[in-house]
TORDO-866158 format. One record per residue (C-alpha): chain; residue number from 1; x negated, y, z. Coordinates in nm, 2 decimals, always signed. Each point is the difference from the previous one (the first is absolute). Layout:
! TORDO-866158
[rec "A",NUM,[X,Y,Z]] ...
***
This chain:
! TORDO-866158
[rec "A",1,[-8.81,+7.14,+8.84]] [rec "A",2,[-0.23,+0.23,+0.20]] [rec "A",3,[-0.12,-0.02,+0.36]] [rec "A",4,[-0.12,+0.30,+0.22]] [rec "A",5,[-0.17,-0.04,+0.33]] [rec "A",6,[-0.03,+0.30,+0.23]] [rec "A",7,[-0.29,+0.03,+0.24]] [rec "A",8,[+0.08,+0.29,+0.24]] [rec "A",9,[-0.34,+0.05,+0.16]] [rec "A",10,[-0.24,+0.28,-0.08]] [rec "A",11,[-0.34,+0.12,+0.13]] [rec "A",12,[+0.14,+0.36,+0.00]] [rec "A",13,[+0.31,+0.18,-0.10]] [rec "A",14,[-0.05,+0.23,-0.30]] [rec "A",15,[+0.16,+0.35,+0.02]] [rec "A",16,[+0.25,-0.07,-0.28]] [rec "A",17,[+0.10,-0.35,+0.08]] [rec "A",18,[+0.36,-0.09,+0.09]] [rec "A",19,[-0.03,-0.38,-0.06]] [rec "A",20,[+0.08,-0.24,+0.28]] [rec "A",21,[-0.35,-0.04,+0.15]] [rec "A",22,[-0.17,-0.01,+0.35]] [rec "A",23,[-0.35,+0.09,+0.12]] [rec "A",24,[+0.04,-0.12,+0.35]] [rec "A",25,[+0.15,-0.35,-0.01]] [rec "A",26,[-0.29,-0.22,-0.12]] [rec "A",27,[+0.06,-0.24,+0.29]] [rec "A",28,[+0.31,-0.11,-0.19]] [rec "A",29,[-0.17,-0.10,-0.32]] [rec "A",30,[-0.02,-0.37,+0.06]] [rec "A",31,[+0.36,-0.03,+0.10]] [rec "A",32,[+0.10,+0.22,-0.29]] [rec "A",33,[-0.17,-0.23,-0.25]] [rec "A",34,[+0.19,-0.30,+0.15]] [rec "A",35,[+0.33,+0.19,-0.03]] [rec "A",36,[-0.05,+0.08,-0.37]] [rec "A",37,[-0.05,-0.37,-0.08]] [rec "A",38,[+0.32,-0.08,+0.19]] [rec "A",39,[+0.19,+0.26,-0.20]] [rec "A",40,[-0.16,-0.12,-0.33]] [rec "A",41,[+0.15,-0.35,+0.06]] [rec "A",42,[+0.34,+0.16,+0.05]] [rec "A",43,[-0.03,+0.22,-0.31]] [rec "A",44,[-0.10,-0.29,-0.22]] [rec "A",45,[+0.32,-0.17,+0.10]] [rec "A",46,[+0.22,+0.31,-0.03]] [rec "A",47,[-0.13,+0.07,-0.35]] [rec "A",48,[+0.02,-0.37,-0.09]] [rec "A",49,[-0.35,+0.04,-0.14]] [rec "A",50,[-0.11,-0.27,-0.24]] [rec "A",51,[-0.36,-0.12,+0.00]] [rec "A",52,[-0.23,+0.24,-0.20]] [rec "A",53,[+0.27,+0.27,-0.02]] [rec "A",54,[-0.18,+0.29,+0.16]] [rec "A",55,[-0.18,+0.19,-0.27]] [rec "A",56,[-0.15,+0.27,+0.23]] [rec "A",57,[-0.09,+0.03,+0.36]] [rec "A",58,[-0.09,+0.35,+0.13]] [rec "A",59,[-0.15,+0.05,+0.34]] [rec "A",60,[+0.04,+0.37,+0.10]] [rec "A",61,[+0.02,+0.21,+0.31]] [rec "A",62,[-0.12,+0.15,+0.22]] [rec "A",63,[-0.34,-0.14,-0.07]] [rec "A",64,[-0.03,-0.37,-0.08]] [rec "A",65,[-0.38,+0.01,+0.04]] [rec "A",66,[+0.04,+0.06,+0.38]] [rec "A",67,[+0.11,-0.36,+0.03]] [rec "A",68,[-0.27,-0.26,+0.00]] [rec "A",69,[+0.02,-0.21,-0.31]] [rec "A",70,[+0.03,-0.34,+0.18]] [rec "A",71,[+0.33,+0.12,+0.16]] [rec "A",72,[+0.15,+0.01,-0.35]] [rec "A",73,[-0.08,-0.37,-0.06]] [rec "A",74,[+0.32,-0.15,+0.14]] [rec "A",75,[+0.21,+0.24,-0.20]] [rec "A",76,[-0.18,-0.09,-0.32]] [rec "A",77,[+0.02,-0.37,+0.07]] [rec "A",78,[+0.38,+0.03,+0.04]] [rec "A",79,[+0.06,+0.21,-0.31]] [rec "A",80,[-0.25,-0.17,-0.24]] [rec "A",81,[+0.24,-0.26,-0.14]] [rec "A",82,[+0.24,+0.28,-0.10]] [rec "A",83,[-0.26,+0.21,-0.19]] [rec "A",84,[+0.00,-0.01,-0.38]] [rec "A",85,[-0.32,-0.14,-0.16]] [rec "A",86,[-0.08,+0.35,-0.13]] [rec "A",87,[+0.12,+0.19,+0.30]] [rec "A",88,[-0.12,+0.35,+0.07]] [rec "A",89,[-0.11,+0.03,+0.37]] [rec "A",90,[-0.08,+0.35,+0.11]] [rec "A",91,[-0.12,+0.14,+0.33]] [rec "A",92,[-0.03,+0.36,+0.09]] [rec "A",93,[-0.32,+0.08,+0.19]] [rec "A",94,[-0.17,+0.30,+0.17]] [rec "A",95,[-0.36,+0.05,-0.10]] [rec "A",96,[-0.09,+0.04,+0.37]] [rec "A",97,[+0.11,-0.35,+0.10]] [rec "A",98,[-0.02,-0.20,-0.33]] [rec "A",99,[-0.34,-0.15,+0.06]] [rec "A",100,[-0.18,-0.22,-0.25]] [rec "A",101,[+0.07,-0.30,+0.22]] [rec "A",102,[+0.37,+0.09,+0.04]] [rec "A",103,[+0.04,+0.03,-0.38]] [rec "A",104,[-0.18,-0.33,-0.05]] [rec "A",105,[+0.22,-0.18,+0.24]] [rec "A",106,[+0.32,+0.15,-0.14]] [rec "A",107,[-0.11,-0.10,-0.35]] [rec "A",108,[-0.05,-0.35,+0.12]] [rec "A",109,[+0.36,+0.00,+0.12]] [rec "A",110,[+0.12,+0.10,-0.35]] [rec "A",111,[-0.02,+0.37,-0.02]] [rec "A",112,[-0.06,+0.10,-0.37]] [rec "A",113,[+0.07,+0.38,+0.02]] [rec "A",114,[-0.09,+0.27,+0.25]] [rec "A",115,[+0.14,+0.35,+0.03]] [rec "A",116,[-0.22,+0.23,+0.19]] [rec "A",117,[+0.14,+0.30,+0.19]] [rec "A",118,[-0.27,+0.25,-0.11]] [rec "A",119,[+0.22,+0.32,-0.04]] [rec "A",120,[-0.31,+0.21,-0.08]] [rec "A",121,[-0.38,-0.01,-0.03]] [rec "A",122,[-0.02,+0.36,+0.13]] [rec "A",123,[-0.12,-0.01,+0.37]] [rec "A",124,[+0.19,+0.32,+0.09]] [rec "A",125,[+0.32,-0.13,-0.15]] [rec "A",126,[-0.03,-0.33,+0.17]] [rec "A",127,[-0.04,+0.18,+0.33]] [rec "A",128,[+0.30,+0.22,-0.08]] [rec "A",129,[+0.21,-0.31,-0.07]] [rec "A",130,[-0.11,-0.17,+0.32]] [rec "A",131,[-0.17,-0.29,-0.18]] [rec "A",132,[-0.26,-0.19,+0.20]] [rec "A",133,[-0.23,-0.10,-0.28]] [rec "A",134,[-0.27,+0.17,-0.20]] [rec "A",135,[-0.04,+0.03,-0.37]] [rec "A",136,[-0.30,-0.22,+0.02]] [rec "A",137,[+0.19,-0.27,+0.19]] [rec "A",138,[+0.28,+0.01,-0.27]] [rec "A",139,[-0.25,-0.05,-0.28]] [rec "A",140,[-0.18,-0.28,+0.18]] [rec "A",141,[+0.33,-0.19,+0.08]] [rec "A",142,[+0.11,+0.01,-0.37]] [rec "A",143,[-0.34,-0.11,-0.12]] [rec "A",144,[+0.00,-0.29,+0.26]] [rec "A",145,[+0.34,-0.12,-0.14]] [rec "A",146,[-0.14,+0.01,-0.35]] [rec "A",147,[-0.31,-0.19,+0.10]] [rec "A",148,[+0.22,-0.27,+0.16]] [rec "A",149,[+0.17,-0.05,-0.34]] [rec "A",150,[+0.33,+0.17,+0.07]] [rec "A",151,[+0.08,+0.12,-0.35]] [rec "A",152,[+0.31,+0.21,+0.07]] [rec "A",153,[-0.08,+0.29,+0.23]] [rec "A",154,[+0.20,+0.31,+0.06]] [rec "A",155,[-0.04,+0.32,+0.20]] [rec "A",156,[+0.24,+0.27,+0.12]] [rec "A",157,[-0.06,+0.37,-0.04]] [rec "A",158,[+0.21,+0.27,+0.16]] [rec "A",159,[+0.06,+0.33,-0.18]] [rec "A",160,[+0.21,+0.32,+0.06]] [rec "A",161,[-0.18,+0.07,+0.33]] [rec "A",162,[-0.05,+0.36,+0.10]] [rec "A",163,[-0.37,+0.01,-0.08]] [rec "A",164,[+0.03,-0.17,-0.34]] [rec "A",165,[-0.15,+0.15,-0.31]] [rec "A",166,[-0.03,-0.15,-0.34]] [rec "A",167,[-0.38,-0.02,+0.05]] [rec "A",168,[+0.04,-0.19,+0.33]] [rec "A",169,[+0.25,-0.24,-0.16]] [rec "A",170,[-0.23,-0.05,-0.30]] [rec "A",171,[-0.29,-0.08,+0.23]] [rec "A",172,[+0.21,-0.26,+0.17]] [rec "A",173,[+0.11,-0.15,-0.33]] [rec "A",174,[-0.36,+0.00,-0.13]] [rec "A",175,[-0.12,-0.21,+0.29]] [rec "A",176,[+0.31,-0.23,-0.02]] [rec "A",177,[-0.05,-0.06,-0.37]] [rec "A",178,[-0.37,-0.09,+0.05]] [rec "A",179,[+0.10,-0.28,+0.23]] [rec "A",180,[+0.10,-0.36,-0.10]] [rec "A",181,[+0.38,+0.06,+0.02]] [rec "A",182,[+0.27,-0.06,-0.26]] [rec "A",183,[+0.29,+0.17,+0.19]] [rec "A",184,[+0.06,+0.33,+0.17]] [rec "A",185,[+0.29,+0.12,+0.21]] [rec "A",186,[+0.04,+0.38,+0.04]] [rec "A",187,[+0.25,+0.13,+0.25]] [rec "A",188,[+0.11,+0.36,+0.06]] [rec "A",189,[-0.02,+0.09,+0.37]] [rec "A",190,[+0.34,+0.03,+0.15]] [rec "A",191,[+0.10,+0.12,+0.34]] [rec "A",192,[+0.17,-0.26,+0.21]] [rec "A",193,[+0.17,+0.05,+0.34]] [rec "A",194,[-0.18,-0.13,+0.30]] [rec "A",195,[-0.34,+0.05,-0.15]] [rec "A",196,[-0.27,+0.26,+0.11]] [rec "A",197,[+0.03,+0.17,-0.34]] [rec "A",198,[+0.37,+0.06,+0.02]] [rec "A",199,[+0.00,+0.31,+0.22]] [rec "A",200,[-0.32,+0.15,-0.14]] [rec "A",201,[-0.03,+0.27,-0.26]] [rec "A",202,[-0.25,+0.00,-0.29]] [rec "A",203,[+0.01,-0.37,-0.05]] [rec "A",204,[+0.16,-0.05,-0.35]] [rec "A",205,[-0.10,+0.14,-0.33]] [rec "A",206,[+0.32,+0.04,-0.19]] [rec "A",207,[-0.15,+0.08,-0.34]] [rec "A",208,[+0.18,-0.20,-0.27]] [rec "A",209,[-0.26,+0.10,-0.25]] [rec "A",210,[-0.28,-0.14,+0.22]] [rec "A",211,[+0.19,-0.33,+0.05]] [rec "A",212,[+0.07,-0.05,-0.37]] [rec "A",213,[-0.35,+0.09,-0.10]] [rec "A",214,[-0.14,-0.25,+0.25]] [rec "A",215,[+0.22,-0.28,-0.14]] [rec "A",216,[-0.11,+0.09,-0.35]] [rec "A",217,[-0.37,-0.03,+0.10]] [rec "A",218,[+0.07,-0.34,+0.16]] [rec "A",219,[+0.14,-0.12,-0.34]] [rec "A",220,[-0.28,+0.15,-0.19]] [rec "A",221,[-0.25,-0.18,+0.22]] [rec "A",222,[+0.14,-0.33,-0.13]] [rec "A",223,[+0.27,-0.08,+0.25]] [rec "A",224,[+0.33,-0.02,-0.19]] [rec "A",225,[+0.31,+0.10,+0.19]] [rec "A",226,[+0.26,-0.27,+0.05]] [rec "A",227,[+0.19,+0.14,+0.30]] [rec "A",228,[+0.05,+0.33,+0.17]] [rec "A",229,[-0.30,-0.05,+0.23]] [rec "A",230,[-0.19,-0.30,-0.15]] [rec "A",231,[-0.26,-0.01,-0.28]] [rec "A",232,[-0.23,-0.26,-0.14]] [rec "A",233,[-0.11,-0.24,-0.27]] [rec "A",234,[+0.13,-0.26,+0.24]] [rec "A",235,[+0.37,+0.04,+0.09]] [rec "A",236,[+0.09,-0.13,+0.35]] [rec "A",237,[+0.26,-0.28,-0.03]] [rec "A",238,[+0.12,+0.09,+0.34]] [rec "A",239,[+0.07,+0.36,-0.08]] [rec "A",240,[+0.17,-0.09,-0.33]] [rec "A",241,[+0.21,-0.26,+0.18]] [rec "A",242,[+0.15,+0.27,+0.23]] [rec "A",243,[+0.09,+0.22,-0.30]] [rec "A",244,[+0.16,-0.30,-0.18]] [rec "A",245,[+0.22,-0.06,+0.31]] [rec "A",246,[-0.14,-0.34,+0.08]] [rec "A",247,[+0.09,-0.17,+0.32]] [rec "A",248,[-0.26,+0.03,+0.27]] [rec "A",249,[-0.06,-0.14,+0.35]] [rec "A",250,[-0.10,+0.26,+0.26]] [rec "A",251,[-0.20,-0.16,+0.28]] [rec "A",252,[-0.12,+0.18,+0.31]] [rec "A",253,[+0.11,+0.28,+0.23]] [rec "A",254,[+0.12,+0.29,-0.21]] [rec "A",255,[+0.01,-0.19,-0.33]] [rec "A",256,[+0.30,-0.01,-0.23]] [rec "A",257,[+0.14,-0.29,-0.19]] [rec "A",258,[+0.24,+0.00,-0.30]] [rec "A",259,[+0.22,-0.29,-0.13]] [rec "A",260,[+0.26,+0.07,-0.27]] [rec "A",261,[+0.23,+0.24,+0.19]] [rec "A",262,[-0.15,+0.01,+0.34]] [rec "A",263,[-0.29,+0.16,+0.18]] [rec "A",264,[-0.16,-0.14,+0.31]] [rec "A",265,[-0.17,+0.20,+0.27]] [rec "A",266,[-0.20,-0.17,+0.27]] [rec "A",267,[-0.06,+0.20,+0.32]] [rec "A",268,[-0.23,+0.29,-0.03]] [rec "A",269,[-0.10,-0.04,+0.36]] [rec "A",270,[-0.29,-0.24,+0.01]] [rec "A",271,[+0.07,-0.14,+0.34]] [rec "A",272,[+0.37,-0.07,-0.09]] [rec "A",273,[-0.11,-0.15,-0.32]] [rec "A",274,[-0.25,-0.24,+0.17]] [rec "A",275,[+0.27,-0.10,+0.25]] [rec "A",276,[+0.24,-0.08,-0.29]] [rec "A",277,[-0.13,+0.01,-0.35]] [rec "A",278,[+0.33,-0.13,-0.14]] [rec "A",279,[+0.21,+0.30,+0.11]] [rec "A",280,[+0.10,+0.23,-0.28]] [rec "A",281,[+0.22,+0.29,-0.09]] [rec "A",282,[+0.18,-0.08,-0.33]] [rec "A",283,[+0.11,+0.26,-0.25]] [rec "A",284,[+0.26,-0.10,-0.26]] [rec "A",285,[-0.05,+0.17,-0.34]] [rec "A",286,[+0.30,+0.07,-0.22]] [rec "A",287,[-0.01,-0.04,-0.38]] [rec "A",288,[-0.02,+0.38,-0.02]] [rec "A",289,[-0.30,+0.01,+0.23]] [rec "A",290,[-0.18,-0.25,-0.21]] [rec "A",291,[+0.09,+0.18,-0.32]] [rec "A",292,[-0.14,+0.33,+0.13]] [rec "A",293,[-0.31,-0.17,+0.12]] [rec "A",294,[-0.07,-0.15,-0.34]] [rec "A",295,[+0.02,+0.34,-0.16]] [rec "A",296,[-0.22,+0.17,+0.26]] [rec "A",297,[-0.26,-0.29,-0.02]] [rec "A",298,[+0.01,-0.01,-0.38]] [rec "A",299,[-0.07,+0.37,-0.04]] [rec "A",300,[-0.30,-0.02,+0.24]] [rec "A",301,[-0.18,-0.26,-0.20]] [rec "A",302,[-0.07,-0.14,-0.35]] [rec "A",303,[+0.26,-0.27,+0.06]] [rec "A",304,[+0.27,+0.23,-0.14]] [rec "A",305,[+0.38,-0.06,+0.01]] [rec "A",306,[+0.22,-0.21,-0.22]] [rec "A",307,[+0.25,+0.21,-0.18]] [rec "A",308,[+0.27,-0.26,+0.07]] [rec "A",309,[+0.01,+0.08,+0.37]] [rec "A",310,[+0.11,+0.37,-0.05]] [rec "A",311,[+0.37,+0.09,+0.04]] [rec "A",312,[+0.15,+0.20,-0.29]] [rec "A",313,[-0.03,+0.32,+0.21]] [rec "A",314,[-0.37,-0.07,+0.08]] [rec "A",315,[-0.07,-0.09,-0.36]] [rec "A",316,[+0.12,+0.35,-0.11]] [rec "A",317,[-0.27,+0.15,+0.24]] [rec "A",318,[-0.26,-0.25,-0.12]] [rec "A",319,[+0.07,+0.10,-0.36]] [rec "A",320,[-0.05,+0.36,+0.09]] [rec "A",321,[-0.33,-0.07,+0.18]] [rec "A",322,[-0.12,-0.19,-0.31]] [rec "A",323,[+0.08,+0.29,-0.22]] [rec "A",324,[-0.19,+0.23,+0.24]] [rec "A",325,[-0.30,-0.24,-0.01]] [rec "A",326,[+0.01,-0.06,+0.37]] [rec "A",327,[+0.07,-0.37,-0.07]] [rec "A",328,[-0.12,-0.23,-0.28]] [rec "A",329,[+0.23,-0.27,-0.14]] [rec "A",330,[-0.17,-0.32,-0.14]] [rec "A",331,[+0.14,-0.35,-0.05]] [rec "A",332,[+0.33,+0.07,+0.19]] [rec "A",333,[-0.19,+0.14,+0.30]] [rec "A",334,[-0.08,+0.35,+0.12]] [rec "A",335,[-0.32,+0.11,+0.15]] [rec "A",336,[-0.09,+0.31,+0.20]] [rec "A",337,[-0.25,+0.24,-0.17]] [rec "A",338,[-0.09,+0.19,+0.32]] [rec "A",339,[-0.02,-0.19,+0.33]] [rec "A",340,[-0.01,+0.33,+0.19]] [rec "A",341,[+0.37,+0.05,-0.10]] [rec "A",342,[+0.11,-0.36,+0.07]] [rec "A",343,[+0.22,+0.08,+0.30]] [rec "A",344,[+0.15,+0.31,-0.15]] [rec "A",345,[+0.09,-0.20,-0.32]] [rec "A",346,[+0.14,-0.29,+0.20]] [rec "A",347,[+0.22,+0.24,+0.21]] [rec "A",348,[+0.12,+0.17,-0.32]] [rec "A",349,[+0.10,-0.34,-0.16]] [rec "A",350,[+0.17,-0.14,+0.31]] [rec "A",351,[+0.17,+0.31,+0.13]] 
***
């Protein structure tokens, strides 16, 4: 079982961000951290969670590093008996707010993996994206985490922005690979509604050639691909758990939980959530919904798909895709040969 904790506070709103986050409600932080602990108790009961059953806890956002470390302590005290002995505990962090002291205190609470939202080491690109940190701050934050003995460190890079060239992306990758990281996430810029970028022109670089070349350079730099956006000699247990369709608790305003055939959505409005962290919208998933999700997820990652789940009609299409070398069949599972085509292949199979 997985657990995800959403922290919806940010120092600033990036131009591309559509996540549930706030830059003006810091006075609610203490009450919010009380509410998440209340919801956690409810979720542990709803999921009938045995002791030591949570294999991964991921703290995302928003920006978790905007919350003082000591405010996480009650949550960690409550969840600790349910964490597996070899649990992966990840926190996202912004280089601007993840100070040495914050990282040290979070490590003391149990954090053993950090994912830094770097996006680029190019100052002009950082400004274009609306990031509030410098390249120097990003490098320092990553080095601080390493000095503290945090062995599993990841960073995010964004590509497919209007100003991207292969040289700019190579420069970002060169700096990234020189740092003490064993994982890298690379996300193509997408335009989301209700973001500053959505109504602007000259924001996205749509070159498929550039995107594929960048991904190949990441792999050549020693970061093997294991999912459409994730690369590394270390493979995040949390990421893989999603692709394997594991159950996961979603804690916090704007989080999502999944248990067997249901999804749970706590309120996205932070004030409403604090007032009642146990109020949810519930989505019931049909067997067909779950079947299609397994196909989409399996094609976006190295997890693959068991041949046994395909209907006879779907199997005809799978056989055709194997013959065309778009899929590889091995030990009664099929694997996608090109993650850039994952959604198109999934739609072809399930249509």
